[in-house]
N, C-alpha and C positions, 0 to 999 in steps of 0.2 A: 889384555882382557877381551878386546873385540875378536882377536883370533881364537880365542877359547870359546865365546859364544856363537861363533860361526860353525866352529867343530861340534859343539853340542846340538847347534841347529841341524846339521846333517845328519846326527844319528836320530835326533826327532822326527824327521823327513822320513828317514828309512824305515821308522815304525808305522808308516801310513796312519798318521793321526786322524783324518777325516773318516777313515774306515773304522778305527776304535771307537769315535764318538758316537757313531751310529749303533755300533754293537753295546756300548754302555747303555744308550737309551732305552733299548731292548732289554736289557738286563735288569736295570733300574725298574722299568716298567712292570716287570714279573715280579719283582721283590715287594712292589708295593701292592699289586694284586694278591699276592700271596698273604700278606700281611693284613688286608684289606685296610691299609692305612700307612704310615711311614713307620718302617722297621727300626729297632734300635741304630743310632746313627754311627756306632763303632761297627755294627755288622754291615750297613750299607758302604763304609768307608773301605774297609778291608776286601770286600767283594769286588766293588768297582775298581779298587787298586790292583787286587790280585788279577783281575779279569781283564785290565787294561795293560798290565805287564805280560800276561799270555798273548794278547792280541797283539803287542807290540814285537813280540818275539816271533810270532808266525809270520808278520808282515816283512820282519827283516830277513827272515830265513828265505821268505819268497823273493826277496829282491837279490839276495846273495846267490841263489840257484838260477835264477832268470837273469843274470847279470848280461849274458852273451845275447839274449833276444831284446833286453831292454835298450841296449845300444843301437839296435837296428829300427826303434819305433820312435817317431817324434813325441808321442805323448809319454814315453816314458824315458827318453834319452838323456833328461836334466835330473833323474835320479842321483844320488850321491855316489854310487858306485861306478855308473858309466861315465859319470862327470871326473872320475878318478879322485873324489874328495875321501872316500873310505875303501879298502881294500876288501875283497870278498873274505880274506880270513878274520879280519877284525870285524867285520859286519857277522860272522858266524858266530865268533866268540861271543859278542854281544848279545845276539839272539838267544843264545844258549844260557847265559848268565841271566837274563832278566826273565826267560822262560822257567828256568828252575826256582828263582825267586819269586815269580807269580804263583807257581804250583804250591811252592811252601808256605806262602800266604793263604792259600786259599785252604790248604790242608791243616793246618795249623790253628788258624784263626777264624776260619769260616766252619767247614766241615768236609771229610773226605769225600762224599759224594758230589760236592759242587766242584772239588779240585780234580775228581777224577772226569767228570764230564768236560770240564774245561781241557784238560789233557787230550780226551778224547776228539774234541772238536779241532785243536792246533795239528794232532797227528794227521787227522784225517784232509786238513787244508794243506799241509804242507807234504806230507808223502803221497796220499792218494789223488788229490787234486794237482798240486803244482810239480810235483815229480813223475806223475804218471799220466793223468787224464787229459791234463793242460795242452799238451804237444801230440796226443794220440787220437783223440776224439772231438768232433764238432759238439757232442753232448757234454764236454767238460763241465760247463758252466750248470747244465741241469743235476747233474749227480754232486758235483761239486759245492752247490749250493747248501747242501746239507751242515756243511761246516759253519758257515754264518748264521745257519738257525738255531744252533746250540745255546747261545748266551740266555735266550728267555728261561732254557732248562737249569742253566747254572743259577741263576736268580731266584727263580722258584725253589730250587734245592737249598740254597743259602738261609732261606727263611723257614721251609718246612721240613728239610732232610728227606724229602720224597719228590716225585714228580706228579705235577696236578693237571687237569684238563685245560685250564687257560694258558698254561704255559706251553702245551702240546699243541693248542691252537694257534698260539703265536708262532710257534717251530712252524706248522705247516704253512702259515702266511707267508712268512719270510722264505722257507723253501720255494713255493710256487711264485714268488713277487722276484726271485733272483733271475729267472731267464729273460722276463721282458725288460727287467732293469739293465741288465748288462747288454742283450742284443740290442736295445735301442741305442746304447753307447757303441756298440761295434759297428751299426751301421754308419755313424759319423767317422769312425776311425778305421773303416774295413781297410783301407790300403797298407796301413800300418801291421795290422796282423797278418797281411799276406806277405809282405816284405820279410816278416820274422818266421813265416812258415808255421804260424800258429793256425788250427783248423779250427777257426771260430765259423759259426754257422753262415755269415753272409759271404764269406770268400770260399767255402763248402758248396754250399746250396743255393746260392744267390740271393738278392736282396728280396725278391717276392715272396719266395719262400720263409725266410726270415720274418719278414712283415705278416704272413699268415700265422706262422707259429706264435709271434707275439700277440696276436689276438686270441688266439687258442688258448695260451696261457693265462692271458688276462681274464678270459672268460671263467676258467677254472679257479683263478684265485678269487674273482669276485663271487663265486658260487660258493667255494669253500668258507669265506669270509662270513657270508650270510648265513651259512649252515650251522654257525655255532649257536644262534639264537634258538632254532627248534631243537637241537640237540642240549640246551638248558646250559651251556657252557658260559654264553653271556646273556645279556638284558635286552629289552626292548630298545633302551635308549642306545645301545652299541649297535642294534639291526639297524634303525634309521640312519645313523651316523655312517655306517659301513656302507648303505646303500648309495648314498650321496657320494661319497669318496670313490666307491668302486664305480659309479657311474661316469664320474670325471676321469677315471683312470682307462675305463673302457672306450670313452669317447677319444680320448688322446691315442689310444692302440689304433682305433679305427682310422683317424687322420693319419697316423705312420703308415698304414697299409695303403691307404690313397695317395700319399706324398709322393712329389717327383723330386723334392730335394731334402736337405737334410735338417730343416727347421723343426718338422713335426718329429722325429726321433729325438732331437735334441730336448725338445719341449717334453716330451714322454719321460726322457732320463731325469731330466728335473724335477718334473712332479713326481717321479715315483719316490724319490728322496723324502719329499714332503709328504707323500701319501704313508709312507711307513712310519714316520714320525708321529703323524695326526691319528694313526691307527693305536699305535701305542698309547698315546694320551686319550682316547676314545675307551679304549679298554680299561684303562685305568680309572676314568670318571665313573665308567658304567658299574666297576667292581666296587669301589668303595663309597661312591656318592649317592647312584641311584638305586642299586641292588641293597 
């Protein structure tokens, strides 16, 4: 029994559960905004289950394809494949099975548009980002960030069978949030990426340029987040909260630019996770309570 639980835990880890949680938060936020309240619980259940399985499939395929470089990096060396707990072949089969299952759930029990968007996001993440961009260009995160921004579109489509303004707004925020989020982490793990010969921004262009780019992207992120109010996508409550959260984000980005150690980048990375979750909450409150 203990061995079986340990084996199941390896597959759970293979699916990158922390990333799945963040993706499901953005999906659920879009669903609540689209419904202007709580959607039917059955629809929420099947959308989140299908989305979780799709994300787990993408995460497992990423681990299978990147097994060679994961062994070289301290941050990833304890994943199940580098540790020899799961063979690459088994990980690939697992990923394909749960991916097809997740697509079927979304297609049959939610709607074809939600299923198609989810599949497109997975293909972009696995093929365009993992198999192509990640080892090719230091702009890998900039372009690849589009994959992580798809879940709000899936959530909105699940409720409305279409794509709406708030979902596109959340897509834009996640897309612009991704570079400062990951580059702040890469400043802490720069040597890992260099060892694995992954062209992340810090080990290609250096720390100072990376820090400047983090500030530039943070400025654009905050500007776009605030623009959702004059564009009539979100309301005044959202604008006020986004200004406060964006101010903290910018302050952490500037501190990262000025920092001589890894404390500030680490703090920015951690706050960026909280920022995205709080922005989702603010959008939901603005949409269903204030508006």
